[in-house]
N, C-alpha and C positions, 0 to 999 in steps of 0.2 A: 504494500500500500504506500503510495507516495502521496504526500499531501503537503499543504502549506505548513511550514515550521517557523515559528516566531524567533526561536533562538537557534537558527540553523548552523551557526558557525561561531568562531571565537570573536569575530567583530561584533556580532549581535550581543553576545554575552558581555563583552567589554562595554558596549553601549548601555546595556541594562545596568551594569554595575555603576556606571557614572550617573545614571538616573537615580538609582537607589541611594547613592552616596549623598544626594541632595536632601534626603530625609534625616532630620535630627534624631528621630527615634531609631532609625537603622544605625546611625553613627554612635548611639549610646552603647552598642554592643561591640564596638571596636576595642581591641586590646593592643598592648604594645607590640608593634610590628605586624599586626594582623587586622586588616579592615574587614568589617562585616559585609559591606556591599558586594565585593567580588565573590565571597563565599556564598552569599545568598543567590547571586546571579548564576553562578556555576551550578548550584543545587537545583535551581529552577530549570536550568537547561537539561540537566540529567533527568529530572522528573518528566519533562516534556518528552525526552527520548523514551522513557519507560511507558508513558501514556500512549505514545505512537505504537510501541510494540504490543501493548495490551489490545489496542484497536485492531491489530493484525491477528492476534491469537483468539480473541473472543468469537469471531465468526466461524472459525474452524471447529469450535465446540458444537456447532449446530449441525454437524454432519450426522444424520440418523444412523448410518451403518458403520460408524467408527468403532473399532474394537476397544474393549476396556483398557488395554495397555496404552493405547494411543490417547484415550481420554485422560488417563492418569498422568501421562507425560506432559500433555498440554496444561493440566492443572498444576503440575510441578513448575513448568515454565512461567505460568502466571504467578505462582507463589514467589518465585525468584524475582520477578519484576516488582511485586509488592515489597519484598525485602529491600530491594534497591531504592524504591520510593521512600520507605520508612527511614532508611539511612539518610537520605537527602532531605527529609523533613526534620530529622533530629539534629543533623550536623550544624546548620546555621543556628546561632544563638537566638535569632529573632523568633523562631518557631518553637523554642523549647517549652514555652508555656503550655503547649498542647500536651506535654507529657508531665506537667506539674513539676518542671525543673526550673531552677533559677537561670 
């Protein structure tokens, strides 16, 4: 599946980082030598990658004659994309409130 990607490359991720850096709230999560805006932009780019992959995997589950082993393999692949998304939701400090973390 090819489709429009907002963060299709490093230039778009860098542009998003510069936009996010304008937010005082985003900057409150900066630490010495590490700015939050680039981390957040990179994470959003990887989440977009995983969402694109999920949109490719989900229709494949709708195959009526799919053998159980293939169903389980697809579910495993979906689970791994969820794992990747969770990592990139937790990694930026900005979204840690979702996990009741400081």
